[in-house]
C-alpha positions as CSV (number, residue, x, y, z in Angstrom):
1,M,-29.1,-37.2,-13.3
2,E,-26.5,-36.2,-10.7
3,G,-28.1,-32.7,-10.2
4,R,-26.5,-31.2,-13.3
5,T,-28.5,-29.6,-16.1
6,L,-27.8,-30.3,-19.8
7,L,-28.3,-26.7,-20.8
8,A,-26.6,-24.1,-18.6
9,S,-27.7,-20.5,-18.8
10,G,-26.0,-18.6,-21.6
11,S,-24.8,-20.1,-24.9
12,P,-26.0,-23.6,-25.9
13,I,-23.5,-26.3,-25.2
14,T,-22.9,-29.4,-27.4
15,Q,-23.9,-32.5,-25.5
16,S,-22.1,-35.9,-25.6
17,I,-23.9,-39.0,-26.8
18,D,-23.7,-40.5,-23.2
19,A,-25.3,-37.4,-21.7
20,V,-28.3,-37.6,-24.1
21,K,-28.6,-41.4,-23.6
22,A,-28.7,-40.7,-19.8
23,L,-31.4,-38.1,-20.4
24,L,-33.4,-40.5,-22.6
25,A,-33.1,-43.3,-20.0
26,Y,-34.3,-40.8,-17.3
27,A,-37.3,-39.9,-19.5
28,G,-38.1,-43.5,-20.2
29,R,-37.4,-43.3,-23.9
30,A,-35.4,-45.7,-26.1
31,S,-31.9,-44.7,-27.1
32,D,-31.2,-47.5,-29.6
33,P,-31.2,-46.5,-32.4
34,L,-30.2,-42.9,-31.5
35,P,-32.9,-40.4,-32.3
36,T,-32.0,-37.8,-34.9
37,F,-33.4,-35.1,-32.6
38,V,-34.8,-34.8,-29.1
39,E,-37.3,-32.1,-28.2
40,M,-37.2,-30.9,-24.6
41,P,-40.8,-30.6,-23.4
42,G,-41.8,-27.3,-22.0
43,R,-38.7,-25.6,-23.3
44,E,-37.7,-24.2,-26.7
45,V,-34.7,-26.5,-26.9
46,V,-34.0,-29.3,-29.4
47,L,-31.0,-31.6,-29.3
48,V,-29.9,-32.5,-32.8
49,L,-27.7,-35.5,-33.7
50,S,-24.6,-34.4,-35.7
51,S,-24.0,-36.0,-39.1
52,K,-21.0,-37.9,-37.7
53,K,-23.3,-39.2,-34.9
54,D,-20.7,-38.3,-32.3
55,V,-22.5,-35.5,-30.4
56,Y,-25.8,-33.7,-30.1
57,Y,-26.0,-29.9,-30.9
58,T,-28.2,-27.9,-28.6
59,T,-30.4,-25.7,-30.7
60,T,-32.7,-22.9,-29.5
61,P,-34.6,-20.1,-31.4
62,R,-31.7,-17.7,-30.8
63,A,-28.6,-19.9,-30.9
64,C,-27.0,-23.3,-31.8
65,S,-23.9,-25.0,-30.6
66,C,-23.0,-26.4,-34.0
67,P,-19.7,-25.4,-35.7
68,S,-21.5,-23.5,-38.4
69,A,-23.1,-21.2,-35.9
70,A,-19.7,-20.6,-34.3
71,Y,-18.0,-19.8,-37.6
72,R,-20.9,-17.7,-39.0
73,P,-22.5,-15.9,-36.0
74,S,-24.4,-13.4,-38.2
75,Q,-26.2,-16.2,-40.2
76,I,-28.8,-18.7,-39.1
77,C,-27.6,-22.3,-39.2
78,K,-29.6,-25.1,-40.8
79,H,-30.6,-26.5,-37.3
80,R,-32.3,-23.3,-36.3
81,R,-33.9,-23.0,-39.8
82,T,-35.2,-26.5,-39.5
83,Y,-36.5,-26.6,-35.9
84,F,-37.4,-23.0,-35.4
85,A,-38.4,-21.8,-38.9
86,Q,-41.0,-19.2,-37.6
87,D,-38.6,-17.7,-35.1
88,S,-35.8,-17.4,-37.7
89,K,-38.1,-15.7,-40.2
90,A,-39.2,-13.1,-37.6
91,E,-35.6,-12.4,-36.7
92,K,-34.8,-11.5,-40.3
93,A,-37.6,-9.0,-40.6
């Protein structure tokens, strides 16, 4: 994978379809049809396919690269609620 990481330290970065297809090929997983989400083993990271199916949002328990998370930084986006429900409940308390 050319020595680059998909998730750099800091804020999550939205990934292109091609980058996720390369990741899936590297992991020996099928990319046709595109999976709706890809869990990263050993890490608390989920790549979630956008509704337009043009990018994957990088979602962690503490942040998400989706537009909703950018526009409403004080609220938890639907991706974090879906894939990290326990973490988001603890954060509210």
